[in-house]
C-alpha positions in Angstrom: 146.6 106.2 83.3 143.4 104.7 82.0 142.8 102.4 84.4 142.4 105.6 86.3 140.7 107.9 84.1 138.1 105.3 82.5 136.3 105.0 85.9 136.2 108.4 86.9 134.8 109.3 83.3 131.9 106.5 83.9 131.4 107.9 87.6 130.7 111.5 86.1 129.0 110.8 83.0 127.1 107.7 83.8 126.1 108.7 87.1 126.7 112.0 88.7 125.1 113.7 85.5 121.9 111.6 85.7 120.0 113.4 88.1 117.7 110.1 89.1 121.1 108.4 90.5 122.6 111.5 91.9 119.5 112.1 93.8 119.5 108.5 94.8 123.3 109.2 96.0 122.3 112.5 98.0 119.7 110.7 100.0 122.2 107.6 100.7 124.9 110.2 101.7 122.1 111.9 104.7 121.1 108.4 105.6 124.2 107.5 106.2 125.0 110.5 108.4 121.8 109.5 110.7 123.2 106.5 111.0 120.6 104.4 109.2 120.8 100.5 108.5 122.0 99.1 105.2 118.4 98.2 104.4 117.0 101.8 105.2 119.9 103.5 103.0 119.4 100.8 100.3 115.4 101.4 100.5 115.7 104.9 100.8 118.3 105.7 97.8 116.5 103.2 95.7 112.9 105.2 96.1 114.5 108.4 95.8 115.7 107.7 92.7 112.3 105.9 91.4 110.8 108.9 92.4 113.2 111.0 90.0 112.2 109.0 87.1 108.0 109.0 88.0 108.8 113.0 87.8 110.2 112.6 84.3 107.2 110.4 83.1 104.7 112.9 84.4 106.5 115.9 82.7 106.0 113.6 79.4 102.6 113.7 80.1 102.4 116.6 81.2 103.6 118.2 77.7 101.7 116.0 75.7 98.2 117.2 77.6 99.3 120.8 77.3 100.1 120.9 73.6 96.5 120.9 72.6 95.4 123.5 74.9 98.3 125.7 73.8 97.6 125.7 70.1 93.5 126.2 71.0 94.9 129.5 73.4 96.8 130.8 70.1 94.4 130.2 67.8 91.0 131.3 69.7 93.1 134.7 71.5 96.0 135.2 69.1 98.2 135.3 72.0 100.1 133.0 74.7 98.3 131.1 77.2 99.9 129.7 80.1 98.7 127.2 83.1 100.9 127.9 86.3 101.7 124.8 87.6 105.0 123.9 89.4 105.4 120.7 89.3 105.0 120.7 85.4 107.6 123.3 84.7 109.7 121.6 87.1 109.4 118.1 85.4 109.8 119.6 82.0 113.1 121.0 83.2 114.3 117.4 84.1 115.3 116.5 80.7 117.9 119.6 79.9 118.7 120.4 83.5 118.4 118.0 86.1 122.0 117.4 87.2 122.5 120.9 87.4 119.1 121.5 89.5 120.2 118.6 91.8 124.0 119.8 92.6 122.1 123.3 93.0 119.3 122.1 95.6 122.1 120.6 97.9 124.4 123.4 98.0 121.7 125.5 98.9 120.4 123.7 101.7 124.3 123.5 102.9 124.2 127.5 102.4 121.2 127.8 104.4 122.3 125.6 107.4 125.6 127.5 107.3 123.8 131.1 107.2 121.3 129.5 110.0 124.2 128.5 111.8 125.8 131.9 112.0 123.7 134.5 111.6 120.5 135.5 113.4 117.9 134.0 110.7 118.2 130.7 112.3 115.5 128.4 110.2 116.0 125.7 108.5 113.4 125.3 105.7 111.7 121.8 105.1 109.5 122.0 102.5 111.7 120.0 100.1 109.2 119.9 97.2 109.5 123.9 97.0 113.5 124.0 97.4 113.3 121.9 94.5 111.2 124.2 92.6 113.2 126.8 93.3 116.4 125.5 92.4 114.7 124.7 89.0 114.1 128.3 88.7 117.2 129.6 89.6 118.9 126.8 87.3 116.7 127.9 84.4 117.2 131.7 84.4 121.0 131.8 85.2 121.6 128.8 82.7 119.5 130.3 80.0 121.4 134.2 80.5 124.6 131.8 79.3 126.5 131.3 83.3 128.6 128.5 83.0 127.5 125.1 85.1 129.8 125.6 88.1 128.4 129.2 88.4 125.0 127.7 88.4 125.5 125.5 91.3 128.0 127.4 93.4 126.1 130.9 92.8 122.8 129.6 92.5 123.3 127.5 95.6 124.3 130.3 97.3 121.2 132.4 96.4 118.7 129.5 97.3 120.1 129.0 100.6 119.8 132.7 101.2 116.5 132.7 99.9 116.0 129.5 102.5 116.5 131.3 105.6 115.5 135.2 104.4 111.8 134.5 103.0 110.8 132.9 106.5 112.2 135.6 108.4 110.5 138.2 106.3 107.0 136.7 107.0 107.6 135.6 110.6 105.7 138.5 112.2 102.4 137.6 110.6 103.5 133.9 111.4 103.6 134.4 114.8 100.2 136.3 114.8 98.6 133.3 112.7 99.9 130.6 115.2 100.0 132.5 118.7 103.7 131.3 119.5 107.4 131.3 118.3 107.8 128.1 117.3 107.2 127.5 113.8 107.9 129.4 110.9 106.4 129.7 107.4 108.6 127.3 104.6 107.1 128.3 101.2 107.7 130.1 98.6 104.7 132.3 98.4 105.6 134.6 101.3 104.8 137.6 99.4 101.3 136.9 99.1 101.3 136.1 102.8 102.8 139.4 104.0 100.7 141.2 101.4 97.4 139.5 102.8 98.7 140.1 106.4 99.5 143.9 105.6 96.3 144.3 103.9 94.2 142.4 107.3 95.7 145.2 109.4 94.8 148.1 107.1 91.4 147.0 106.2 90.9 146.5 110.4 91.7 150.0 111.0 89.0 151.3 108.8 85.6 151.3 110.2 84.5 148.5 112.8 87.0 145.5 113.0 85.9 142.5 111.4 85.1 139.3 113.1 86.9 136.0 112.2 86.0 133.6 109.5 85.8 131.1 112.0 82.2 132.2 113.0 80.7 131.5 109.6 79.3 128.4 108.1 80.7 127.0 104.9 79.1 124.6 102.8 79.9 121.2 103.4 79.8 120.7 99.5 83.0 122.0 98.8 85.6 119.8 100.6 86.2 118.0 97.7 88.4 121.1 96.2 90.9 120.1 99.2 92.0 117.2 97.1 94.4 118.5 94.6 94.6 116.1 91.9 90.2 116.5 91.7 91.0 120.2 91.8 93.7 120.3 89.3 91.3 117.9 86.6 88.0 119.7 87.4 89.9 123.3 86.6 91.8 121.8 83.6 88.3 120.0 82.6 87.1 123.4 82.9 89.6 125.3 80.9 89.7 122.7 78.5 86.3 122.9 77.4 85.7 126.8 77.6 88.7 127.1 74.9 87.7 124.2 72.7 84.3 126.2 72.6 86.3 129.2 71.5 88.5 127.7 69.2 85.7 126.0 67.5 83.8 129.2 67.2 87.1 131.2 65.8 88.6 128.1 63.6 85.6 126.4 62.4 84.9 122.8 62.6 87.3 121.7 60.0 90.3 122.7 61.7 89.2 122.4 65.7 88.5 119.1 65.3 91.7 118.0 64.3 93.1 119.7 67.6 93.4 116.2 69.3 95.6 114.4 66.6 92.7 112.0 66.3 90.1 114.1 64.4 86.6 114.4 66.0 83.4 112.6 64.5 81.4 115.6 65.6 80.7 117.8 68.4 80.4 115.6 71.1 83.3 113.5 70.1 85.0 116.8 70.0 83.9 118.1 73.3 84.4 114.8 75.1 88.0 114.8 73.6 88.6 118.0 75.7 87.5 116.6 78.8 89.8 113.4 78.5 92.5 115.8 78.0 91.5 118.0 80.6 91.6 114.5 83.2 95.2 113.6 80.9 96.5 116.6 82.7 95.1 116.0 86.1 96.5 112.2 86.0 99.9 113.4 84.6 100.2 115.8 87.7 99.4 113.0 89.9 102.0 111.3 88.8 104.2 114.3 89.0 103.2 114.9 93.0 103.6 111.3 93.7 107.3 111.3 92.0 108.3 114.5 94.4 106.6 112.9 97.6 108.2 109.5 96.7 111.6 111.3 96.7 111.0 113.6 99.4 109.9 111.0 102.2 113.6 109.7 102.2 115.2 112.8 101.4 113.5 115.3 103.9 114.3 113.4 107.0 118.1 113.0 106.0 118.3 116.8 105.4 116.2 117.5 108.9 118.6 114.7 110.9 121.4 116.8 109.5 120.0 119.9 110.4 119.3 119.2 114.2 123.1 118.4 114.6 124.1 121.8 112.6 121.8 124.2 113.8 120.2 122.8 117.2 117.1 124.8 118.4 116.8 126.5 114.7 112.9 126.9 114.0 111.4 124.3 111.4 109.9 126.6 108.6 107.5 124.6 107.1 105.2 124.1 104.1 102.0 126.3 103.8 99.3 123.8 105.2 101.0 123.9 108.4 98.7 127.2 109.2 95.7 125.7 107.8 94.5 124.6 110.8 94.9 127.8 112.7 91.5 129.1 110.7 90.3 126.5 108.5 87.1 128.3 107.5 90.0 131.3 106.3 91.4 128.6 103.7 88.2 128.0 101.8 87.5 132.0 101.7 91.2 132.5 100.8 90.8 130.0 98.0 87.7 131.7 96.4 88.7 135.2 96.5 92.3 134.1 95.2 90.7 132.4 92.4 88.4 135.3 91.8 91.4 138.0 92.0 93.1 135.6 89.3 89.8 136.2 87.1 90.1 139.4 87.6 93.9 139.8 86.9 93.3 137.6 83.4 90.6 140.2 82.5 93.1 142.8 82.7 95.7 140.9 80.9 93.4 140.4 78.2 91.9 143.8 77.7 95.1 146.1 78.7 98.3 144.4 79.5 98.5 141.9 76.7 98.1 144.7 73.7 100.4 147.1 75.4 103.3 145.0 76.8 102.5 141.8 75.1 102.7 139.6 78.6 101.5 136.3 78.3 97.7 135.3 79.6 97.7 133.5 82.9 94.6 131.1 83.4 93.7 130.7 87.3 94.8 127.2 88.0 93.1 125.6 91.2 96.1 124.2 93.1 98.1 127.2 93.4 95.1 129.6 94.6 93.6 126.8 97.1 97.4 126.4 98.7 98.7 130.1 98.0 95.3 131.9 98.6 93.8 129.3 101.3 97.2 130.1 103.4 97.3 133.9 102.6 93.3 133.7 104.1 94.7 132.6 107.3 97.2 135.6 107.0 94.4 137.8 106.4 91.8 136.9 108.8 94.8 136.9 111.4 95.1 140.5 111.5 92.1 141.7 109.7 89.1 139.1 110.0 86.9 138.2 107.4 87.4 141.4 105.3 91.3 140.9 105.8 90.7 137.3 104.7 88.9 138.4 101.7 91.0 141.3 100.5 94.2 139.5 101.4 93.7 136.5 99.4 92.1 138.6 96.5 95.6 140.3 96.2 96.9 137.3 96.1 95.4 135.9 93.3 96.3 139.3 91.6 100.1 138.9 92.7 99.9 135.2 91.4 98.4 135.9 88.1 100.4 139.1 87.1 104.2 137.7 88.4 104.0 134.5 86.3 103.5 136.6 83.2 106.5 138.7 83.9 108.4 135.9 84.8 107.9 134.1 81.5 110.1 136.8 79.9 113.5 135.8 81.5 112.8 132.1 80.8 114.1 131.7 77.2 113.2 128.4 75.6 111.1 127.5 78.7 109.2 130.8 78.3 107.3 129.2 75.2 105.9 126.6 77.5 102.6 126.3 78.3 102.8 126.1 82.1 105.1 128.3 84.3 105.9 128.6 88.0 102.9 130.1 90.3 103.8 130.7 93.4 104.3 134.9 94.5 108.0 134.4 95.4 109.0 132.6 92.2 107.3 135.6 90.2 109.0 138.7 92.0 112.5 137.2 92.5 112.7 135.0 89.1 111.9 138.6 87.4 114.4 140.5 89.1 116.9 137.6 88.8 116.1 137.5 85.1 116.5 141.1 84.5 120.1 141.4 86.4 121.2 138.3 84.5 121.2 139.8 81.1 124.4 141.7 82.1 127.4 139.6 80.0 129.3 137.1 82.0 130.7 137.9 85.5 129.2 140.8 85.6 125.8 139.0 85.5 126.6 136.9 88.0 127.7 139.4 90.5 124.5 141.2 89.7 122.7 138.5 90.7 124.9 137.8 94.1 124.3 141.2 95.0 120.7 140.7 94.2 120.4 137.9 96.9 122.6 139.8 99.7 120.0 142.7 99.1 117.2 140.5 100.0 119.5 138.7 103.1 120.0 142.4 104.5 116.6 143.4 104.4 115.6 139.5 106.2 118.5 140.5 108.7 117.3 143.6 109.4 113.4 142.5 109.8 114.7 139.7 112.2 117.1 142.0 114.7 114.3 144.9 114.7 111.3 143.7 114.7 111.2 139.9 115.1 113.5 139.5 117.8 111.7 142.8 119.5 108.5 140.9 119.8 106.8 142.8 117.6 103.6 141.1 116.3 101.0 142.9 113.6 98.1 144.0 115.7 99.4 143.4 118.9 100.2 140.4 120.8 99.2 137.2 119.2 96.8 135.0 120.6 97.1 131.8 122.3 96.1 129.2 119.4 94.7 125.7 120.0 93.3 125.5 116.5 93.0 121.2 116.9 90.3 121.4 119.3 88.1 124.1 117.1 88.4 127.2 119.5 89.7 130.1 119.0 90.4 133.6 119.9 87.9 136.0 121.3 89.4 138.6 120.8 89.2 138.3 116.7 85.7 136.9 116.8 83.5 139.5 118.3 85.1 139.6 122.0 85.2 137.9 125.2 80.9 137.3 124.7 81.3 135.5 121.5 80.0 132.2 121.5 82.8 129.3 120.3 82.2 127.6 117.2 80.3 124.6 117.4 79.7 124.0 113.3 81.9 121.3 111.5 85.2 123.3 110.1 87.0 122.5 107.0 89.5 119.9 107.5 93.0 120.9 106.3 94.5 118.5 103.4 95.7 115.1 104.2 99.6 114.9 105.4 99.3 118.8 106.7 101.7 119.3 110.0 100.0 119.3 113.2 100.1 122.6 114.8 102.4 122.9 117.8 100.9 123.6 121.0 100.2 127.1 122.6 103.2 127.9 124.9 102.2 126.5 128.5 102.3 128.7 131.6 105.9 128.3 133.3 105.7 125.7 136.1 105.6 127.1 139.5 109.1 126.8 141.5 109.0 124.8 144.7 108.6 126.5 147.8 110.6 123.8 149.6 114.1 122.9 149.4 114.2 118.8 148.8 115.3 117.0 151.6 118.3 115.0 151.2 118.1 111.4 151.2 
């Protein structure tokens, strides 16, 4: 029997348990299902494999870049501080949980297709990197709680599948208000922030005179560079490193501070330049991880999409946050700025109130999560409450993505001691609830986690049937939107006589999907029956 057992053992231990090979095989299977050529299948599988290897390489760079910062925060404040970066924490987790993450991700996607096919929640979640991040979060929480690998893959797959169809449904009334039609959904795990922003816009719109749209505003051209995620990440980390290095220097003294980066600094200028370089190194590390993730998804998502079209014809695609950026491009920048301010306000509350009282970690605001989730929150807030809605809604989003990661760290086990964590709102609230339920022993914990998933599914089902399908849209019927030509609806910009916006807008990030065209009036039926030939 050795001739049978040895190949099987090799297959399981050397291939299926290796995340990079597993992602390559999954990609190949999807491309085979799409009837691609042999060359396309081989090329796609190899690129996906190389992409995951890049993620692992970037994770090593992230760990090296964050280690001195963690010591500085600890030394200068006496408490644990983190920078929420989804790519970084997912990369770090690959070494320990990579195979389980891959299996959970594919299981969750298949479960989501079944739910989309046989329930009213007809959404296909196509934001592949967020699938990967949520699969990583579920794996960390469930494995840390002591669940077996089989329970993690199957139970976590069910939970992931539920989230992939439920969260787009919960946000869909506000998404329809943004887009003006029912052709696309939001597929991004910042949903709690977008719903909060949209609901806040509704509230502020009822208080006083309705606010005009952000699209009537002139915004500085000099802020365009912040759209580049690599530049924004590096800039934020350089600023954080410089501030923390000065605080650490003041608290610990030169003798200790100058040794923070391994190579002792020769003077203050050398010390500050080492801090600057460390921040730039973090930007490079995240760029490597992002490139790896995009390489994987460039092959994997088309395979998923092709399969989904066969299984759930007519379902709405749930796409990444930048899908809403072109609908209110000025709102994106307003949202980013006020989300960041909300993060700073929440950080102050952590420093002076919540850390001393409850021991919560200090969550430092990163420009990337605040740009993408804050920008999208600004669009949602603007759709329901104009400028004031964009400001208030994105500010609350910034508060959420600061407090929620601080709570999430408590249920991540050894990963809670890392200097980074998951940044977007849905990782925070769902991961925190799941981690607390997971503290129940063994089977009870697994049942409790699945019950939590069913509660989310039931809430989304009710939202879909009672709200979405009924046609309700916040603030009344959604306007027809044609964002690509710069026009906007007069109802949200000051009335029928408001002049169209002529000034340049902030362009959406590179790779942002093109919004669907507005629904066209039905063609008039012919008044005369065609004559037979």
